RODO-2510 file (C-alpha; in nm, 4 decimals, decimal comma):
residues 287
     n   res          X          Y          Z
     1     x    -2,5231    -2,9728     0,3791
     2     x    -2,7376    -2,7077     0,5423
     3     x    -2,4313    -2,5301     0,6830
     4     x    -2,2761    -2,5229     0,3351
     5     x    -2,5861    -2,4148     0,1460
     6     x    -2,5221    -2,0432     0,1995
     7     x    -2,2031    -2,0550    -0,0082
     8     x    -2,2751    -2,3400    -0,2512
     9     x    -2,5571    -2,4202    -0,4933
    10     x    -2,8012    -2,6836    -0,3663
    11     x    -2,7753    -2,8763    -0,6936
    12     x    -2,3957    -2,8963    -0,6519
    13     x    -2,4190    -3,0135    -0,2882
    14     x    -2,6847    -3,2733    -0,3705
    15     x    -2,4671    -3,4121    -0,6471
    16     x    -2,1587    -3,4158    -0,4245
    17     x    -2,3328    -3,5912    -0,1352
    18     x    -2,5358    -3,8222    -0,3602
    19     x    -2,8676    -3,6920    -0,2286
    20     x    -3,1686    -3,6111    -0,4437
    21     x    -3,3010    -3,2568    -0,4256
    22     x    -3,6393    -3,3996    -0,3243
    23     x    -3,4848    -3,5815    -0,0281
    24     x    -3,2920    -3,2702     0,0720
    25     x    -3,5967    -3,0450     0,0767
    26     x    -3,8021    -3,3103     0,2564
    27     x    -3,5356    -3,3187     0,5250
    28     x    -3,5402    -2,9369     0,5504
    29     x    -3,9177    -2,9538     0,6037
    30     x    -3,8686    -3,2029     0,8860
    31     x    -4,0210    -3,4962     0,7017
    32     x    -3,7119    -3,7112     0,7479
    33     x    -3,5107    -3,7318     1,0684
    34     x    -3,2710    -4,0131     0,9821
    35     x    -3,1085    -3,8913     0,6622
    36     x    -2,7546    -3,9426     0,7897
    37     x    -2,8180    -4,3110     0,8484
    38     x    -2,8581    -4,3647     0,4755
    39     x    -2,5018    -4,2614     0,4047
    40     x    -2,1580    -4,3595     0,5136
    41     x    -2,0748    -4,1170     0,7966
    42     x    -1,6965    -4,1034     0,7406
    43     x    -1,7452    -4,0284     0,3705
    44     x    -1,9978    -3,7609     0,4577
    45     x    -1,7705    -3,5907     0,7143
    46     x    -1,4653    -3,6074     0,4878
    47     x    -1,6558    -3,4356     0,2097
    48     x    -1,7695    -3,1606     0,4459
    49     x    -1,4128    -3,0915     0,5642
    50     x    -1,2862    -3,0946     0,2076
    51     x    -1,5445    -2,8363     0,0982
    52     x    -1,5126    -2,6162     0,4072
    53     x    -1,1411    -2,5863     0,3465
    54     x    -1,1898    -2,5129    -0,0234
    55     x    -0,9999    -2,8229    -0,1443
    56     x    -0,6920    -2,7196     0,0559
    57     x    -0,6825    -3,0187     0,2933
    58     x    -0,5267    -3,3547     0,2111
    59     x    -0,5732    -3,6755     0,4082
    60     x    -0,3423    -3,5777     0,6971
    61     x    -0,5182    -3,2527     0,7810
    62     x    -0,8662    -3,3926     0,7270
    63     x    -0,7844    -3,6794     0,9624
    64     x    -0,6602    -3,4370     1,2312
    65     x    -0,9533    -3,1997     1,1802
    66     x    -1,2006    -3,4850     1,2273
    67     x    -1,0075    -3,6030     1,5342
    68     x    -1,0506    -3,2593     1,6932
    69     x    -1,4258    -3,3002     1,6381
    70     x    -1,4321    -3,6379     1,8095
    71     x    -1,4397    -3,8485     1,4914
    72     x    -1,1678    -4,1141     1,4957
    73     x    -1,0539    -4,2462     1,1594
    74     x    -0,7130    -4,3478     1,0277
    75     x    -0,5292    -4,1421     0,7715
    76     x    -0,5164    -4,4495     0,5492
    77     x    -0,8951    -4,4741     0,5530
    78     x    -0,9321    -4,1011     0,4833
    79     x    -0,6930    -4,1279     0,1895
    80     x    -0,8802    -4,4308     0,0556
    81     x    -1,2166    -4,2534     0,0710
    82     x    -1,0753    -3,9368    -0,0847
    83     x    -0,9245    -4,1377    -0,3682
    84     x    -1,2494    -4,3231    -0,4381
    85     x    -1,4521    -4,0007    -0,4242
    86     x    -1,2111    -3,8051    -0,6424
    87     x    -1,1298    -3,5530    -0,3679
    88     x    -0,7841    -3,4256    -0,4564
    89     x    -0,6302    -3,1453    -0,2535
    90     x    -0,4591    -2,8470    -0,4110
    91     x    -0,0835    -2,8982    -0,4057
    92     x     0,1737    -2,6172    -0,4007
    93     x     0,4416    -2,6258    -0,6694
    94     x     0,7749    -2,7782    -0,5823
    95     x     0,9951    -2,5265    -0,4032
    96     x     1,2205    -2,3607    -0,6580
    97     x     1,4961    -2,1476    -0,5032
    98     x     1,5057    -1,7881    -0,6150
    99     x     1,7618    -1,5236    -0,5344
   100     x     1,7320    -1,1559    -0,4476
   101     x     1,9204    -0,8855    -0,6281
   102     x     2,1475    -0,7665    -0,3507
   103     x     2,3783    -0,5537    -0,5674
   104     x     2,2732    -0,2382    -0,3876
   105     x     2,6089    -0,1551    -0,2336
   106     x     2,4708    -0,1457     0,1215
   107     x     2,6292    -0,3239     0,4130
   108     x     2,4367    -0,6397     0,4965
   109     x     2,3841    -0,8183     0,8292
   110     x     2,4970    -1,1700     0,9098
   111     x     2,2544    -1,4572     0,9525
   112     x     2,1767    -1,4747     1,3247
   113     x     1,9378    -1,7684     1,2918
   114     x     2,2220    -2,0111     1,2238
   115     x     2,3494    -1,9442     1,5770
   116     x     2,0093    -1,9627     1,7462
   117     x     1,8019    -2,2656     1,8552
   118     x     1,4507    -2,3064     1,7195
   119     x     1,2285    -2,0331     1,8745
   120     x     1,0561    -2,1570     2,1899
   121     x     0,8144    -1,8672     2,2336
   122     x     0,6252    -1,6105     2,0248
   123     x     0,8086    -1,2928     1,9255
   124     x     1,1560    -1,4431     1,9512
   125     x     1,2199    -1,4195     1,5778
   126     x     1,0248    -1,2894     1,2800
   127     x     1,1061    -1,3365     0,9150
   128     x     0,9959    -1,1389     0,6115
   129     x     0,9917    -1,1651     0,2354
   130     x     0,8345    -1,0078    -0,0739
   131     x     0,6577    -1,1746    -0,3639
   132     x     0,4805    -1,0468    -0,6746
   133     x     0,1227    -1,1165    -0,7860
   134     x    -0,0186    -1,0376    -1,1316
   135     x    -0,3099    -0,8077    -1,2095
   136     x    -0,5020    -0,7998    -1,5344
   137     x    -0,3530    -0,5832    -1,8052
   138     x     0,0026    -0,7018    -1,7457
   139     x     0,0467    -0,5127    -1,4197
   140     x     0,2100    -0,6437    -1,1021
   141     x     0,1660    -0,5751    -0,7319
   142     x     0,3938    -0,6716    -0,4459
   143     x     0,3106    -0,8438    -0,1183
   144     x     0,5289    -0,8321     0,1925
   145     x     0,4650    -1,0491     0,4973
   146     x     0,6176    -1,0726     0,8440
   147     x     0,5948    -1,4205     0,9976
   148     x     0,6541    -1,5303     1,3578
   149     x     0,8883    -1,8298     1,3385
   150     x     0,7494    -1,9883     1,6553
   151     x     0,3867    -2,0092     1,5482
   152     x     0,4154    -1,9439     1,1712
   153     x     0,1542    -1,6716     1,2197
   154     x     0,1568    -1,3880     0,9673
   155     x     0,1761    -1,1031     1,2165
   156     x     0,1472    -0,8336     0,9501
   157     x     0,1339    -0,7877     0,5733
   158     x     0,1127    -0,5127     0,3150
   159     x     0,0268    -0,4946    -0,0553
   160     x     0,1486    -0,2178    -0,2872
   161     x     0,2077    -0,1400    -0,6530
   162     x     0,5765    -0,0702    -0,5871
   163     x     0,8726    -0,2142    -0,3964
   164     x     0,9731     0,0950    -0,2017
   165     x     1,1122     0,0546     0,1492
   166     x     0,7728     0,1376     0,3065
   167     x     0,6432    -0,1974     0,1777
   168     x     0,8481    -0,3796     0,4434
   169     x     0,8845    -0,1094     0,7099
   170     x     0,5206    -0,0094     0,7613
   171     x     0,3799    -0,3581     0,8323
   172     x     0,6738    -0,4255     1,0648
   173     x     0,5995    -0,1149     1,2711
   174     x     0,2288    -0,2032     1,2892
   175     x     0,3094    -0,5507     1,4203
   176     x     0,5660    -0,4226     1,6706
   177     x     0,3117    -0,1823     1,8167
   178     x     0,0412    -0,4480     1,8320
   179     x     0,2299    -0,7425     1,9824
   180     x     0,4225    -0,7889     2,3058
   181     x     0,7741    -0,7690     2,1675
   182     x     1,0789    -0,7704     2,3923
   183     x     1,4110    -0,6098     2,3150
   184     x     1,6515    -0,8258     2,1207
   185     x     1,3968    -0,9950     1,8942
   186     x     1,5485    -1,1118     1,5658
   187     x     1,4036    -0,9761     1,2415
   188     x     1,5232    -1,1862     0,9489
   189     x     1,5013    -1,1285     0,5737
   190     x     1,6919    -1,1674     0,2517
   191     x     1,9424    -0,9047     0,1380
   192     x     1,6937    -0,6855    -0,0471
   193     x     1,7679    -0,3144    -0,0330
   194     x     1,4272    -0,2367     0,1247
   195     x     1,5434    -0,4054     0,4470
   196     x     1,8570    -0,1880     0,4624
   197     x     1,7039     0,1561     0,4164
   198     x     1,7804     0,4382     0,6589
   199     x     1,4218     0,4413     0,7881
   200     x     1,4320     0,0651     0,8409
   201     x     1,7547     0,0997     1,0369
   202     x     1,5858     0,3618     1,2571
   203     x     1,3024     0,1174     1,3343
   204     x     1,5558    -0,1518     1,4275
   205     x     1,7331     0,0919     1,6584
   206     x     1,4172     0,2377     1,8143
   207     x     1,2699    -0,0998     1,9092
   208     x     1,6139    -0,2446     1,9955
   209     x     1,5804    -0,5360     1,7541
   210     x     1,8529    -0,7573     1,6069
   211     x     1,8627    -0,7648     1,2293
   212     x     1,9523    -1,0847     1,0477
   213     x     1,9886    -1,1638     0,6771
   214     x     2,0173    -1,4739     0,4621
   215     x     2,3547    -1,5666     0,3219
   216     x     2,4279    -1,4568    -0,0327
   217     x     2,2440    -1,6563    -0,3018
   218     x     2,0979    -1,8976    -0,0444
   219     x     1,7146    -1,8754    -0,0461
   220     x     1,6967    -2,1811     0,1797
   221     x     1,8004    -1,9494     0,4640
   222     x     1,4472    -1,8079     0,4422
   223     x     1,2676    -2,1309     0,3549
   224     x     0,9769    -2,0486     0,5914
   225     x     0,8702    -1,7539     0,3778
   226     x     0,9350    -1,9399     0,0528
   227     x     0,7142    -2,2241     0,1753
   228     x     0,4368    -1,9801     0,2640
   229     x     0,4493    -1,8255    -0,0842
   230     x     0,4147    -2,1660    -0,2460
   231     x     0,1184    -2,2548    -0,0283
   232     x    -0,0540    -1,9169    -0,0702
   233     x    -0,0261    -1,9096    -0,4481
   234     x    -0,1500    -2,2676    -0,4803
   235     x    -0,4388    -2,2382    -0,2364
   236     x    -0,5614    -1,9034    -0,3658
   237     x    -0,6158    -2,0680    -0,7054
   238     x    -0,5330    -1,7393    -0,8752
   239     x    -0,7433    -1,6460    -1,1785
   240     x    -0,5844    -1,6737    -1,5209
   241     x    -0,4527    -1,3378    -1,6292
   242     x    -0,4410    -1,1994    -1,2753
   243     x    -0,6804    -1,0221    -1,0402
   244     x    -0,9097    -0,7431    -1,1566
   245     x    -0,7702    -0,4792    -0,9229
   246     x    -0,5467    -0,4277    -0,6215
   247     x    -0,8584    -0,3649    -0,4096
   248     x    -1,0013    -0,7041    -0,5061
   249     x    -0,6699    -0,8729    -0,4297
   250     x    -0,6511    -0,7058    -0,0866
   251     x    -0,9932    -0,8488    -0,0033
   252     x    -0,8860    -1,1956    -0,1176
   253     x    -0,5628    -1,1795     0,0825
   254     x    -0,7410    -1,0632     0,3977
   255     x    -0,9818    -1,3533     0,3709
   256     x    -0,6992    -1,6011     0,3167
   257     x    -0,4353    -1,4741     0,5618
   258     x    -0,6463    -1,3378     0,8483
   259     x    -0,9600    -1,5427     0,7951
   260     x    -0,8080    -1,8788     0,7083
   261     x    -0,4303    -1,9288     0,7305
   262     x    -0,3805    -1,7705     1,0743
   263     x    -0,7046    -1,8801     1,2373
   264     x    -0,8204    -2,2029     1,0730
   265     x    -0,5525    -2,3828     0,8765
   266     x    -0,3969    -2,6746     1,0654
   267     x    -0,0163    -2,6954     1,0528
   268     x     0,1611    -3,0272     1,0920
   269     x     0,4617    -2,8520     1,2507
   270     x     0,2297    -2,7018     1,5156
   271     x     0,0795    -3,0323     1,6337
   272     x    -0,2074    -2,9722     1,3926
   273     x    -0,3173    -2,6444     1,5463
   274     x    -0,3605    -2,3191     1,3600
   275     x    -0,1052    -2,0415     1,4350
   276     x    -0,3366    -1,8355     1,6563
   277     x    -0,4389    -2,1406     1,8595
   278     x    -0,0749    -2,2495     1,8919
   279     x     0,0221    -1,9135     2,0392
   280     x    -0,2831    -1,9149     2,2668
   281     x    -0,1783    -2,2559     2,3990
   282     x     0,1688    -2,1205     2,4765
   283     x     0,0281    -1,8297     2,6777
   284     x    -0,2187    -2,0609     2,8529
   285     x     0,0645    -2,2851     2,9708
   286     x     0,3007    -2,0052     3,0693
   287     x     0,0416    -1,7706     3,2159
***
């Protein structure tokens, strides 16, 4: 509770952990040294993980998170406790395919990922996509991400009030300059015109990349990005009517992508490591 008190009201934490405020403050003064013995330890730890991850963890991830901290408990027991305590994780909406308007008259690239095995190292293949997020007053802003398909890490992202080609090109260049990228890396996307601009083609040529695109009207070809959008929009718990400003949204996205998704959120497809840790483990093993 003490570690959570800086970001949550004491009255809320006391109610959640079934502790009186008197008992809490007595413990803070050092008058009680055995407070944990009064409560069920698994229930206590599950609640802490649930709050720390802002209601984003279900029973599987809580079980794995506790395991990494040396607390062994079955997923079935975690689910049972969560159900009894009313701890329900945020769930993303069911994936609904959407298509991109590719009637731009530009020559598209074929899908190279269908011919390639699953990436076995970082920087073998990146994928990108664009989504829209509402602001108050009926306005919209657009978010582009570039994701490493090996680790699911968001290697770069950019937010703008338009969908010009710089929205996808600039974050790509930043990531290419920052990471150890070898020639021949695949950069995958849908058939949006931003990915086929002259400046984008120059970036592809300069860094000697291989460009790949989803098949026509088949959003499942970029299911990794679609899955990320569903998770992001659910876990951000976006305010009704949209965000106050693009500056506020940038701050929220930085906290979520760089401060949580990449560095803290456990991924079942990554052996319950976060993307940064998964990449670090690869480099540790390969030197």
